[in-house]
C-alpha positions in Angstrom: -25.5 -8.0 6.4 -21.8 -7.2 7.7 -18.7 -6.8 5.1 -17.5 -10.3 4.9 -14.0 -9.4 3.5 -11.0 -7.3 4.6 -7.9 -6.6 2.7 -5.4 -5.1 5.1 -3.0 -2.7 3.1 -3.9 -0.8 0.2 -0.7 -1.0 -1.8 -1.0 -1.7 -5.5 -1.2 -5.3 -4.8 -4.0 -5.2 -1.8 -5.7 -2.9 -4.2 -5.7 -4.8 -7.1 -6.7 -7.9 -5.2 -9.8 -6.0 -3.7 -10.7 -5.1 -6.9 -10.8 -8.7 -8.1 -13.0 -9.4 -5.2 -15.4 -6.6 -5.6 -15.9 -7.2 -9.3 -17.5 -10.3 -8.5 -20.2 -8.6 -6.5 -18.7 -9.1 -3.0 -18.3 -6.0 -0.7 -14.6 -5.5 0.4 -13.2 -2.7 3.0 -9.6 -2.3 2.5 -7.4 -1.0 5.3 -5.5 2.2 4.1 -2.5 3.6 6.4 -2.3 6.6 4.5 -5.6 9.0 5.0 -5.4 10.4 1.5 -5.5 7.1 0.0 -8.5 6.1 2.0 -10.2 9.4 1.0 -9.4 8.7 -2.6 -10.7 5.3 -2.5 -14.2 6.4 -0.9 -14.5 10.1 -2.4 -13.2 8.8 -6.0 -13.2 5.0 -6.5 -9.5 5.4 -7.3 -6.0 4.7 -5.7 -3.6 7.7 -7.2 -0.9 7.0 -5.2 -0.5 3.3 -5.7 -2.6 1.8 -8.3 -3.2 5.2 -10.6 -5.3 5.0 -14.1 -7.4 2.3 -12.3 -11.0 2.7 -11.3 -12.3 0.9 -8.3 -15.8 -0.6 -7.8 -17.8 1.4 -5.5 -18.4 -1.5 -3.4 -14.8 -1.4 -2.0 -14.7 0.9 1.3 -12.0 2.1 2.5 -11.0 2.5 6.3 -8.0 3.8 8.3 -8.6 2.5 11.3 -7.1 -1.0 11.1 -9.5 -2.5 14.2 -12.5 -1.7 12.3 -11.2 -2.9 9.1 -10.3 -6.1 10.6 -13.5 -6.7 13.1 -16.4 -9.2 12.3 -14.5 -10.4 8.7 -14.7 -13.7 7.8 -11.9 -13.2 5.2 -8.7 -11.5 5.7 -5.7 -10.7 3.0 -3.0 -9.7 4.6 -0.9 -7.0 2.0 1.5 -5.0 4.4 5.2 -5.0 3.4 7.2 -7.6 5.2 9.1 -5.2 7.1 5.8 -3.8 8.9 3.2 -7.0 8.3 4.4 -8.6 12.3 3.7 -4.8 13.4 0.2 -5.1 12.2 -0.6 -8.3 13.0 0.2 -7.8 16.4 -2.2 -5.0 16.4 -5.1 -7.0 15.4 -4.9 -10.1 17.8 -7.6 -8.6 20.0 -10.3 -8.8 17.5 -12.9 -10.9 18.6 -12.9 -13.2 15.3 -9.3 -13.5 15.2 -8.5 -14.1 19.1 -11.3 -17.1 18.4 -10.1 -18.1 15.0 -13.3 -17.4 13.1 -11.8 -15.4 10.6 -9.8 -17.1 7.5 -6.3 -15.7 6.8 -4.4 -15.2 3.6 -1.3 -13.7 3.5 0.0 -12.1 -0.1 3.3 -10.4 1.1 6.5 -11.6 -0.5 9.3 -11.6 1.8 11.4 -12.9 4.8 10.7 -11.9 8.4 13.5 -10.9 10.7 13.4 -12.3 14.1 15.9 -12.2 17.2 17.6 -15.6 16.1 17.3 -16.0 12.4 15.0 -14.3 9.3 11.8 -16.9 9.0 9.2 -17.5 6.5 6.4 -15.1 6.6 3.8 -17.7 7.9 6.3 -19.1 10.3 6.5 -15.8 11.8 3.2 -15.3 12.1 1.8 -18.6 13.3 4.4 -17.9 16.4 1.9 -15.0 17.4 -1.6 -15.9 16.1 -3.6 -18.0 18.2 -3.1 -21.8 17.9 -6.1 -22.1 15.6 -4.3 -20.7 12.8 -1.1 -23.0 13.0 -1.1 -24.8 9.7 -4.1 -23.3 8.6 -3.1 -20.0 7.0 -2.9 -19.8 3.2 0.1 -17.8 1.1 -1.0 -16.7 -2.3 2.1 -16.1 -5.0 2.7 -16.7 -8.4 3.6 -14.5 -11.2 1.6 -11.2 -11.1 1.8 -7.8 -11.3 -1.0 -5.5 -9.5 -1.5 -3.3 -12.9 -2.2 -6.4 -14.9 -4.2 -7.9 -12.4 -6.3 -4.7 -11.7 -6.5 -4.3 -16.2 -8.3 -7.9 -16.2 -5.1 -9.6 -17.8 -5.1 -13.4 -17.6 -2.9 -14.2 -14.4 -2.3 -17.1 -12.4 -1.7 -17.8 -8.8 -0.7 -20.5 -6.2 -2.7 -20.6 -3.0 -0.6 -22.9 -0.6 -1.8 -24.0 2.4 -1.4 -27.3 4.5 -5.3 -27.2 5.1 -6.5 -27.9 2.1 -9.9 -26.6 2.9 -8.6 -23.0 3.5 -6.8 -23.6 0.2 -10.1 -23.9 -1.6 -12.0 -21.1 0.3 -9.3 -18.2 -0.9 -8.8 -20.4 -4.2 -12.6 -19.8 -4.5 -12.8 -16.2 -3.1 -10.2 -14.8 -5.8 -10.6 -17.3 -9.2 -12.4 -15.0 -11.7 -12.5 -15.5 -15.5 -9.1 -13.8 -15.9 -7.6 -14.7 -12.5 -6.7 -18.4 -12.0 -5.7 -19.8 -8.7 -4.4 -23.3 -8.0 -3.7 -25.1 -4.8 -0.4 -26.2 -3.2 0.8 -28.0 -0.1 4.4 -26.9 -0.4 4.0 -23.7 1.8 7.9 -23.4 2.5 8.9 -23.6 -0.7 6.1 -21.3 -2.5 7.2 -18.7 0.2 11.1 -19.1 -0.4 10.9 -18.7 -4.4 8.2 -15.6 -3.7 11.1 -14.3 -1.6 14.3 -15.0 -3.1 12.9 -13.9 -6.6 13.1 -10.3 -5.9 17.1 -10.3 -5.5 17.3 -11.9 -8.6 15.5 -9.5 -10.1 17.6 -6.8 -8.8 20.6 -8.1 -10.9 18.3 -8.3 -14.0 17.3 -4.4 -13.8 21.5 -3.6 -12.8 22.1 -5.3 -16.3 19.0 -3.2 -18.1 20.6 -0.1 -16.6 24.2 -0.9 -18.0 22.8 -1.6 -21.2 20.8 2.1 -21.2 23.7 4.2 -20.2 25.9 2.3 -23.0 28.6 1.0 -20.2 31.4 -0.9 -21.9 30.4 -4.1 -19.9 27.0 -4.0 -22.1 28.5 -5.3 -25.2 28.8 -8.8 -23.5 25.3 -9.0 -22.5 22.4 -10.5 -24.7 19.5 -12.6 -24.4 21.4 -15.4 -23.7 22.9 -13.4 -20.8 19.8 -13.0 -19.5 18.8 -16.6 -19.8 22.1 -17.5 -18.1 21.1 -15.2 -15.3 17.5 -16.8 -14.9 18.8 -20.3 -14.8 21.4 -19.6 -12.3 19.1 -17.6 -10.3 16.8 -20.3 -10.2 19.2 -22.7 -9.0 19.6 -20.5 -6.0 15.9 -20.1 -5.1 15.8 -24.1 -5.8 18.5 -24.7 -3.2 17.6 -22.7 -0.6 14.0 -23.7 -0.9 14.9 -27.4 -0.2 17.2 -26.6 2.5 14.5 -24.8 4.2 12.0 -27.4 3.8 10.3 -27.3 0.6 8.2 -30.5 0.4 8.0 -30.5 -3.7 11.0 -29.8 -6.1 8.5 -29.0 -8.8 7.2 -26.2 -6.7 9.9 -24.2 -8.3 9.5 -25.4 -12.3 5.8 -24.3 -11.5 4.3 -20.8 -11.9 5.1 -20.1 -8.5 9.1 -20.6 -9.0 10.1 -20.1 -12.6 7.1 -18.4 -13.6 6.9 -15.6 -10.6 10.7 -15.6 -11.2 10.7 -14.7 -14.9 7.9 -12.2 -14.7 9.5 -10.2 -11.7 12.8 -9.9 -14.1 11.5 -9.3 -17.5 8.3 -7.1 -16.6 8.1 -3.1 -17.0 6.2 -3.1 -13.6 8.8 -4.8 -11.6 9.7 -2.9 -8.6 13.0 -4.8 -7.8 14.2 -4.9 -11.6 13.5 -0.9 -11.6 15.5 -0.6 -8.6 18.4 -2.3 -10.0 18.2 -0.1 -12.9 18.5 2.7 -10.6 20.8 1.8 -8.6 23.3 1.8 -12.3 21.7 5.0 -14.3 20.6 7.4 -11.4 23.4 5.8 -8.2 20.7 5.6 -5.7 22.8 4.1 -3.5 25.0 7.1 -2.9 22.1 8.2 -0.5 22.9 5.6 2.2 25.7 4.3 4.1 24.7 0.6 3.8 22.0 -2.0 3.3 20.6 -1.2 6.9 20.3 2.4 6.2 18.9 1.6 3.2 16.2 -0.7 4.6 15.6 1.4 7.6 14.9 4.5 5.0 13.7 2.8 2.2 10.3 4.7 1.9 12.4 7.6 0.2 12.3 5.7 -2.9 9.1 6.2 -3.2 8.1 2.5 -4.1 9.0 -0.8 -2.2 11.7 -2.8 -3.8 11.1 -6.5 -1.5 14.4 -7.7 -2.6 16.4 -5.2 -0.6 15.3 -6.5 2.5 15.3 -10.1 1.3 18.9 -9.9 -0.1 20.1 -9.3 3.6 18.1 -12.4 5.3 19.1 -14.6 2.4 23.0 -13.8 3.1 22.7 -14.6 6.9 20.5 -17.9 5.8 23.2 -19.0 3.3 25.8 -18.3 5.5 24.2 -20.1 8.9 23.7 -23.2 5.9 26.8 -22.9 4.2 25.0 -22.4 0.9 27.0 -21.1 -2.6 24.5 -18.2 -3.4 27.1 -15.9 -5.8 24.2 -13.7 -7.6 22.1 -13.3 -4.1 25.2 -12.8 -1.8 26.8 -10.7 -4.6 23.6 -8.1 -4.6 24.1 -8.2 -0.7 27.6 -6.9 -1.1 26.2 -4.3 -3.7 23.8 -2.8 -1.4 25.8 -3.1 1.9 28.3 -0.7 -0.1 31.4 -3.2 -0.4 31.4 -3.6 -4.4 30.3 -1.7 -7.1 27.7 -3.3 -9.6 30.0 -3.0 -12.5 33.1 -5.2 -10.6 29.9 -7.7 -9.9 27.8 -8.3 -12.8 30.6 -8.9 -15.5 32.3 -11.0 -13.3 29.4 -13.2 -11.8 28.1 -13.8 -15.1 31.4 -15.4 -16.4 32.2 -19.2 -16.4 34.2 -19.1 -13.2 31.4 -16.6 -11.7 28.3 -19.3 -12.1 30.6 -22.2 -11.6 29.2 -24.8 -9.5 
């Protein structure tokens, strides 16, 4: 019997998702852009580049042929960074099972998608290109999770959001295991906004951590209460943006896909966006880039992918268009665009005047 499940994208999260499914006894094919990653998975049952120190089940097979990986599958999980996701989807459109709407598709990528007009949510953009069968039937999966912990079997919760209840349940059943809990939601827009915008707030958390580690004079003003202030103010911005972009359930932002995902992204040692913010302060990594566009274009030079960098640019566009006050997100944009210094921003934004609404 042909392999029924494909994961498109062999980064840390895609590999962890494939591992969860494979451990339930199902064969999985995973598409790896890099040939060395493909060979590592097939020969050593490892993904040393993106998920080191984790042994993978032998029923995960990797391919660098995108069409081969997508062809004939019942389930497809898209786990490609947002900047490259649409390009990948366009390439698999001719695949028979996708052209005929026979494959259930879920997306685990977090971020916004650039378009000629305005940034859009991921599912909204993909629906414009996929066959009409997929309109309001795609599933978006997010929640407070890190690939490293999921791969280690740490108890984790996710949300499978879709306007198609059947498809939400299909992916919920596919992913649920004794240590991975998956819940359904109809608030597709709210879950997507929360998943994308929280990465920007995590960059600010990382910068605050960086100031503490270098003993900057500003750090004497930062404590546990400061972190909670930043977390609460950040959640407020996320909810403001989410509701104006069509979120249907305010409780989305107080659930695991809202405050849960924000909290773990800001506080976890595995958080790439938190790491990015910390290295902006500790290593002055922005000195290698002219502005935010240069940063996004050459982000692979970092060696890891902080989705919050692109999200900061797109949130600024969305906020300006809708005349929203989002001081934290806007400040992060201005830092990444080399307009202001982190030290000037963080001390001021955490003051009473900075976060007064």
